[in-house]
C-alpha positions as CSV (number, residue, x, y, z in Angstrom):
1,M,241.4,142.6,44.6
2,P,239.7,145.6,46.1
3,V,238.1,148.2,43.9
4,L,239.8,151.6,44.0
5,I,237.4,154.4,44.5
6,P,238.3,158.0,43.5
7,I,238.6,160.0,46.6
8,Q,237.4,163.3,45.0
9,D,233.9,161.8,45.0
10,Y,234.0,161.5,48.8
11,H,233.9,164.1,51.5
12,T,235.0,164.0,55.1
13,L,232.6,164.8,57.9
14,K,234.5,168.1,58.3
15,D,233.9,169.0,54.7
16,I,230.2,168.2,55.0
17,S,230.0,170.5,58.1
18,V,231.2,173.4,56.0
19,I,229.1,172.5,52.9
20,Q,225.9,172.2,54.9
21,E,226.7,175.0,57.3
22,L,226.5,172.7,60.3
23,S,228.7,172.4,63.4
24,Y,230.9,169.4,63.4
25,R,228.9,168.0,66.3
26,Q,225.6,168.3,64.3
27,S,227.3,166.5,61.4
28,Q,228.4,163.7,63.8
29,N,224.8,163.4,65.1
30,R,223.4,163.1,61.6
31,L,226.1,160.6,60.6
32,K,224.4,157.7,62.5
33,D,221.1,158.3,60.6
34,V,222.9,158.4,57.3
35,I,224.7,155.2,58.1
36,D,221.4,153.5,59.1
37,K,219.7,154.7,56.0
38,N,222.4,153.4,53.7
39,L,223.3,150.1,55.3
40,N,223.1,148.2,52.1
41,K,225.3,150.7,50.3
42,K,228.7,150.2,52.0
43,S,230.6,151.8,49.1
44,L,228.9,155.1,49.7
45,I,230.0,155.6,53.3
46,F,233.1,154.1,54.9
47,K,235.7,154.7,57.6
48,K,239.4,154.7,56.8
49,S,242.2,155.7,59.2
50,N,239.7,156.8,61.8
51,K,238.1,159.2,59.3
52,W,234.6,158.9,57.7
53,F,234.3,159.3,54.0
54,I,230.9,160.0,52.6
55,H,230.0,159.9,48.9
56,R,228.8,163.3,47.5
57,S,225.4,161.8,46.7
58,L,224.7,161.5,50.4
59,I,225.5,165.2,51.2
60,K,221.8,166.0,50.9
61,D,221.1,163.7,53.9
62,F,223.1,166.0,56.2
63,K,221.0,169.0,55.2
64,R,219.6,171.3,58.0
65,K,216.3,170.2,59.3
66,R,214.7,173.6,59.9
67,F,211.3,174.6,58.7
68,P,211.5,177.7,56.6
69,I,209.9,180.9,58.0
70,E,206.9,181.9,55.9
71,Y,207.4,185.6,55.4
72,K,204.3,187.4,54.1
73,L,205.3,191.1,53.7
74,F,208.4,193.0,52.5
75,I,208.7,196.6,53.7
76,T,211.1,199.4,52.8
77,I,211.1,202.5,54.9
78,A,213.1,205.6,54.2
79,S,213.0,209.1,55.6
80,R,214.0,212.6,54.4
81,N,215.5,213.0,57.8
82,K,219.1,211.7,58.2
83,F,218.4,209.0,60.7
84,E,221.3,207.0,62.0
85,Q,221.4,203.3,62.3
86,E,220.6,203.5,66.0
87,Y,217.3,205.1,65.2
88,W,216.3,202.4,62.7
89,K,217.3,199.7,65.3
90,F,215.1,201.4,67.9
91,F,212.3,201.8,65.3
92,I,212.3,198.1,64.3
93,H,212.4,196.9,67.9
94,Q,209.5,199.1,68.8
95,L,207.6,197.8,65.8
96,N,208.4,194.2,66.7
97,K,207.0,194.7,70.2
98,K,203.8,196.1,68.9
99,L,203.4,193.2,66.4
100,K,204.1,190.6,69.0
101,K,201.2,192.0,71.1
102,I,198.9,191.4,68.2
103,E,200.3,188.1,67.0
104,T,202.9,186.5,69.3
105,S,204.3,184.2,66.6
106,T,205.4,187.2,64.4
107,R,208.9,187.1,63.1
108,I,210.9,190.0,61.5
109,K,214.1,189.9,59.6
110,Y,215.7,193.2,58.8
111,V,218.7,195.0,57.4
112,I,219.6,198.7,57.7
113,E,221.3,200.0,54.5
114,P,223.2,203.2,53.8
115,T,222.3,205.3,50.8
116,N,224.8,207.2,48.7
117,K,224.3,210.4,50.8
118,N,225.2,208.6,54.1
119,N,221.5,208.4,55.0
120,F,220.1,205.1,56.2
121,H,216.9,203.2,55.3
122,L,215.3,200.0,56.6
123,H,214.3,196.8,54.8
124,F,212.4,194.1,56.6
125,M,210.3,191.0,56.0
126,T,207.7,189.8,58.4
127,T,205.4,186.9,59.0
128,F,202.7,189.4,60.0
129,D,200.2,189.4,57.0
130,K,197.8,192.2,57.6
131,M,199.1,195.0,55.3
132,R,196.7,197.8,56.3
133,R,197.2,197.1,60.0
134,L,201.0,197.1,59.6
135,K,200.8,200.4,57.8
136,S,198.8,202.0,60.5
137,I,201.2,200.7,63.2
138,I,204.2,202.1,61.3
139,D,202.5,205.5,61.0
140,E,201.7,205.7,64.7
141,D,203.2,208.8,66.4
142,D,205.0,206.9,69.2
143,I,207.1,204.9,66.7
144,T,207.8,207.6,64.1
145,N,208.3,210.4,66.6
146,S,205.5,212.5,65.0
147,T,207.4,212.9,61.7
148,N,205.3,212.4,58.6
149,D,208.1,212.3,56.2
150,M,208.4,208.5,56.2
151,N,208.3,206.9,52.8
152,T,206.9,203.4,53.3
153,K,206.5,200.7,50.7
154,I,204.8,197.4,51.6
155,K,204.6,194.5,49.2
156,Y,203.5,190.9,49.5
157,V,206.3,188.4,49.4
158,F,206.1,186.0,46.4
159,E,209.7,184.9,46.1
160,V,211.6,184.5,49.4
161,K,214.9,183.2,48.1
162,G,215.5,186.4,46.1
163,L,214.7,188.5,49.1
164,H,217.2,186.6,51.3
165,K,219.8,187.2,48.6
166,Y,218.9,190.9,48.4
167,F,219.2,191.2,52.2
168,R,222.7,189.8,52.2
169,K,224.0,192.1,49.5
170,Q,225.4,194.6,52.0
171,N,225.2,193.3,55.6
172,K,224.1,190.3,57.5
173,P,220.4,190.5,58.2
174,V,219.1,190.4,61.8
175,L,216.3,188.0,62.8
176,L,214.0,189.2,65.6
177,R,212.2,186.6,67.5
């Protein structure tokens, strides 16, 4: 007599796609590796009615295989001038160009947030790790349009997960490559 397995312990490939934030096609591609890895554990992965059922203990094997970006600095820039979002977008793109000239592998992730007075400010993380050099680039006239009322705070990144969570509190952050 076959052993009945509770179905709530199993997920379909579609469920795993959602859980691991993968496309269905990516999940299908990883399925073969998971099957090969668990050949001797047939009760953990099986096909029934043309649908794959994968035990919850194997979900971690479908995890994204990206290398995390090593952000080094966290920067907040605000201004007494009431700059619109478009200005901050222009500002961050100009800054990104300058940093890329110095270090081509530089990455920036930013978010533009409104304040309570409908003024906007900029938060960003970067892989660029030279704090003084970054400060001097930010203060250059061609980026700041000769205004010296920028309030810039630069800190070293120690806990990236918390920063990613902070970035997502209002809007979706933008990654510049």
